[in-house]
N, C-alpha and C positions, 0 to 999 in steps of 0.2 A: 504493500500500500504506500510505502514511503517513496518508492521510485516513481510511480505514476504522479504522486503529488508534487515531487520535485520537478518532474517533466512539465506538469501543468504550470507551476510557478515560473519555470524557465521560459516557457512559451509566452506566458503573459508578460513577463519582463521584456522579452524580445519584441513582442508586439508594441509595447509601450514605448520602447526605444525607437522603433521604426516610425511610430506615429509622431513622436517628439521631433525626430529628424525631419520628417515630411513637413510638420508644422513650422519648424525653423526655416526650411527651404522656402515654404510659401510666404512666410513673413518677410524673408529677405527679398523675394521676388516682388511682393507687394510694395515694399519700400523702394526698391529700385525702379519699379514702374512709375510710382508717384514722383520720384526724384527726376526721372527722365521727362515726364509730362510737364511738371512744374518748371524745370530748368529750361525746357524748350519754349514753353508758352510765355514765360516771364519776359523773354527777350522781345517777342512780338508785342506783348502788352506794353512794354516801355516805349516802343515806337508809336503805339496807339495813344499813349498819353502825351509824349513830347513832340512828335512830328506834326500834328495838326497846328499847334501853336507856332512852331517855326515856319510852317508853310504859310499861315496867315500873316505872320510878320513879313515874310518875303513879298507876299502880294501887296500888303499895305505900303511897304517901302517902294515897290514898283510904281504904284499909283501916285504916291506922294512926291517921288523924285523924278518920275518919268523915265527911269532907267529900265530899259527893256529886259535886261538880264535878270532882274529880280522876278519879273512876271514869268519869264521862261522857266526859271527855277521853281517857282510856285506851281506851275502847271505840271512839270515833271514830277515833283515831290507828291503832288496830289494823286497822280496815277499810281506811284509806288505805294502811297498810303492806302489806296483802295485794295491793292493786291495783299498787303500785309494785314489789313483788316479782315479780308475774307479768309485768309489762312489762319489768322488768330481766332476767328469764330469757330473753325473746325477744331483746333486744339483746345479751345475753351469748352466746347461741347464734350470732348473726350474727358476732360478733367471733371466736369460735372457728373458724368456717369461713374467715373472712378471713385469719387467720394463715397457714393453709396455702395458700389460693388466691392470695393476693396476694404472699406472701413465701416461695415454695418454696426459694429459694436459702438462706434462713436455716433454716427448719424442716427441710428435707431433710438439711442438714448437721449442724445443732446440736440437732435435736429430742430426741435421746437425752440431751443435756446438760441441757436445761431442761424436760424432760417431767415430772419429779417434782413441781414445785410446781403444775402444771396438774392432775395427777392428784389431788393432795391437795385442791386447790380444788374439784374435782368432788365429793369425799366431803363436804367442808364444806357445799357447796350442797345436797346431798341431805338432810343432817342438818337444815339450816335449813328446807328445804321441809317435811319431816315434822313438825317441832315447830311450825312456823307453822300448819299445818293443825290440829294439836291445840289450839293457843292460840286460834285464831279460832273454832272450832266447839264448843269445850268450855267456853265462858265460864260458862254457867249449869248445867253438868253436872258440875263438879268443885268441891271445897272451895276457898276463896280461896287458901290457901297452895299447894295442889297446882297450881292454875292459874298462879300466879305462877312456880312452879318450872318449869313447862312452857315458860315464856318464856326461861329462862336459857340453854338450848342455842341459842336463836335468836341471842342476843347474842354468845355465844362463837363460833358458826359464822360469823356475819357478819364479826366481826373477823378470824377465821382466814382467811376467803376473801380479804379485802383483803390480809392479810399474804402469803399464798401467791402471789397474782397480782403483787404489787409486787416480790417477790423475783425473779421472772422479768425484770421490767423493770430491776431493779437489776443483774442479771447482764449485761444489754445495755450498761450503763454501765461495769461492771468485770468483764469475763468471766474466770472462773476455773473450775477443776474439769475441765480437759481439756488435752490436748497435740495439736499439729498436726504430723503427719509426712507429708511428700510430699502435702500438701493434704488428708489424711485425719485425722479426729478419732480419737484414741486415748486410752487411760488416763483414761476418763471417771469422774468422781466427782460424782454428782448432788448429794450433800449439800454438798460444797464449793462447787459452782456456786450452790446455793440460798442458802447463807450466805456470800455473797461480801462484800467490804469495803463495798460500797454499801448492803447490805441494812439495817443498823441505822438510819442516818439516814433513808433513803427510806421504810421501812415505818412508823416512828414518825410521820414527817411526814405521811404519807398518812392514817393512822388518826385522828390528831388533826384533820386537815382534814375528815375525814368527819363527825366529831362537830360541828365548827363549821358545816358546810353544813347538816346536819340540824337543829341547834339554832336557828341564825339563820333558816333557811328556815321552820321551823314557827312560830317566834315572829312572823315578818313577817306571816303570815296574820292573826293576831289583832291585830297592831298596825294593819293596814289596817282591820279591823272596828271597832276602837276609834276610829279617825279618822272612821269613818262613823256614830259615835254609839252604839256598843254598849259601854257601860261597866259591864256587870254582872260579877259575880264569875267567872262561867264564862269570859268572854273575858280577864279580867285574869289568872286563873290560867293560861289557855292561852298568854298572852304570857310571863309571868314564869318558868314552869318551864323551857321549852326555852331561853329567853334566859339564864337563870342557868347552865344547863349549858354552853352555848356560851361565856358570859363567863368561866367558870372555866377552860375549856380554852385560851382565847385567849392569855394570857400564856405558858403552857407552849409553845404552838405557836410563838410568837416566838422563844423560846429554842432550840427544836429547829430552826427555820429558820436560826438563826445556826450551829448545829452542821452542818447540811447545806451551808451556804455555805462553811464552813471545809473540809469534805470536798472540795467542788468546787475550791477554791483549791489544795488539795494534790494532787488526783488528775486534775483536768480543767482545767488552766489556760487552755486555749483557750476553753472554755465561759465561764469567769469573765471573760476579756477581752471576749467578745461581750456578756455580761450588763452590763458597765460601759462598753462602747465604747472599750476601751483598744487602740490600734493600735501604739504604740511601747512597748517594754519599758523599765523604769526603776525607780528607787527613790523612795519617798515619793510614790506615785501618789495623786492626789486622787480623791475619790468624786464621781461625776457624777449630778446630778439633772436629768432631762430630756435634751434634746439629740437631734440627728439625725446619723447617720453619712453623710458625703458625701465622696467622693474620698479615702478613706483617713484621715479624721479625724472626730472627733465635734464638731459645731458647736452653738452656742447652748445649751450645757449650763451649769447652775450648778455650780461646783466647790467642794468642801469640801477644803481642803488636807490632804494626808496621810491622808485619810479611808479610802480603799480599802486602803492598806497596813496601816493600823491595824486595820480590821475583819477583813481576810483573815488576818493573821498576828500580830495583837496587837503590832505593831511599826510605828511611824510611818515608819521608814526602810526597811521590808522591800521586797524586789524583787518586782515584778509582771511576769509575762510578757505581752507584747503579741501582737496578731494578726500582727505582721510576722515572727514567727519561723516561721510555717507558710506554705506556698504558698496563693495565693488559692483554689485548688480544694479546700483542706482547711479552709476557714473557714466557720463557720455564717453564715446571714444575720443581720447584726449588728442592723439596726433592729428586726426582729421579736423577737429574743431580748432586746435591751436594753429595749424598751418593755413586753414581757411581764413582765420582771423588775420594772420600775418600777410597773406596775399591781398586781402581786402584793404588793409591799411596801407600796404606798400603801393598798390595801384592807385589808391586815393591820393597819396602824397605825390606820386609821379604826375598825376593829372593836375594837381595843384601847382606844381612847378611849371608845367606846360602853360597853364592859364596865366601864371605870373610872367612868364617869358613873353607871351603875347601882349599882356597889359603894359609891361615896361617898354616894349618896342613901339606900341601904339602911342604911348605917352610921349616918347622921345621924338618919333619921326612921323607919327600919324599913318603908319603902315605896319604890316606884319614883318617879322624877321625875314630876311632874304636868304638865309643860309639853308643849305640842303638838309642840315640836321633838324631844323625846325619842321620842314616838310616831312621828314622821316618820322619824327616824333608825333606829328599830327596824324600821319597814316596809321600809326600803331595805337592811337588814342582810343579808337573804337573798340579794338580788342581788349585794351586795358580796362575800359569801362564795363564791358561785359564780364570780364574776369572778376572785377570788384563786385559786380552785382551777384554773380553766381556764388562767389565765396561768402558774401554776406548772408545769403539765404542758407548756405550750408551751416554757418555759425548759428543762425537763428533756429533752424530745424533740428540739426543733429545735436546741437548743444542742449536741446530740451530733452533728449532721450534719457531714459527709456519711457518717457511719458508722451502720449499723444495729446492728452489734456493735462497740463502740468499739475502734478500731485493729486490728480483725480482719477485718471484712467491711463493704464499702461498701453503702449502700442501693441504689444502681443495680445492683449485682451480685446482690442478693437478690430483686429484683422479678420477677414472673412475665413471661417473655419473650413470651407469647402476645399478639397484638394485640387491641384492642377493650376494654381495661380502662375506657376512658371510659364505655362504655355501662353497665358494672357500677356505676360511681359514680353515674350518673344514676338507675338503678333503686334503689339503696340510699337515695339522697336522697329519692325518692318514698316509700319504705317508712318512713323516719324522720319525714317530714312527717305521714304517716297515723298513725303511732304517737303523735306529739306531740298531734295533734288529738284522738285517741281518749282518751289519758290525761287531758288537760285536761278533756274533756267529762265523763268518769266522776268525776274528783275534784270538779268543780263540782257534779255531782249529789249526791255525798256531802255536800258542804258545805251544800247547801240542805236536806238531810234534818234533821228534828228529832232531837236526840240521844235515844238509847234510855234511858228512865228506869230507874234502878237503885235509887232510894229517893225518898221525897217530896222535892220541891224545897224548898230553903232560901231564905228571903227574902234579897235583896241589901241588906245594911246597911253596905257598905263606904264608900259616899259618894265613891268614886273618880270623878273627872271630869277629862278632858283639857281644859286651858284654854290 
């Protein structure tokens, strides 16, 4: 009787291990699929927020100054804007399904708490779509002022969409607006949930990031063209206008980033410890540049004495909570969070230097730098802005782990228990590869088209040349 019993126990243990392994694989696949979808969509969302405003600015400058190049650029950017909006609508639809399919443990329980911002975002999306259609197809059918006014709702709706979606993510960082009684959600206040403590720093940080990604991304296209020998006024204006917008936003973003970091220090000290690779709690903690977390300590990092305590709490002797105060199972993956934070800050500082370079040159000579190194830096600025954006979201999302709703619901408890999520991840990856290829192909076709003339071409007398 003992042998069969042992066999039964062994089989049960083996089955449990297989189920645990399968569950772990499905959890990893769900997280990777969500990361891919969010990481892909957020880039298009940034162009949806920042590009309409820059396009309207170009159109306004064209009518105000009579410079044909501004209006040519506005027309071309509007066409690209329409393409990116359409593709973004596809990826956004995929995301909306993934929220329910991959994470029923969260949406099934807390959907009534965070449903309001998603509903409002849907309204903003439809407003944006309606007025984008008017803006694109009524260019020569409306007076200039009326046409520009038709673009204003696109700008407002784009910013509003970003705000509403980010409030939902902010709620996951600082859940409010409900009570839990016997495992059930009661006393729901959707407005309190939407305007949770994390909403102000996160929404402002994201909206400014969107303008940076759009501005630097648009400018980088014309910087590459100038490096290839196209030094006419059309390309110069195409570089300077979005680059100036992004450059103006950049120092404000640095300040908002500091605000967001202080919020994390006060409300998510474990995330801060992962961002800086701090394992042992203490006072007067140094700031770490670089380094790798190995066996419970950060090695090979350059330390700035008292730096973290000073930046986090404006006090060089302030206490910093280390990762050692929480069990290993409650700690985020340190190396991923730490290096994502380093990349975000590094790219932000590099873009700030580029903006300062442009500002000093314009102040001294009323023109951008003529060196080829400036053109190269501008050409790389779009990639740098995207890297900073993606790294920032890695810090925000991975730094919250293992919680999907901070200190309320674990990610493993929210994932869909059905097997086979790995196949869904593979399918979605194929879809995004196809979307990427199609989007790049269409945008390249648009780039090769001759701009639609709106007035007689003006001779280029700028004399600008990259040397």
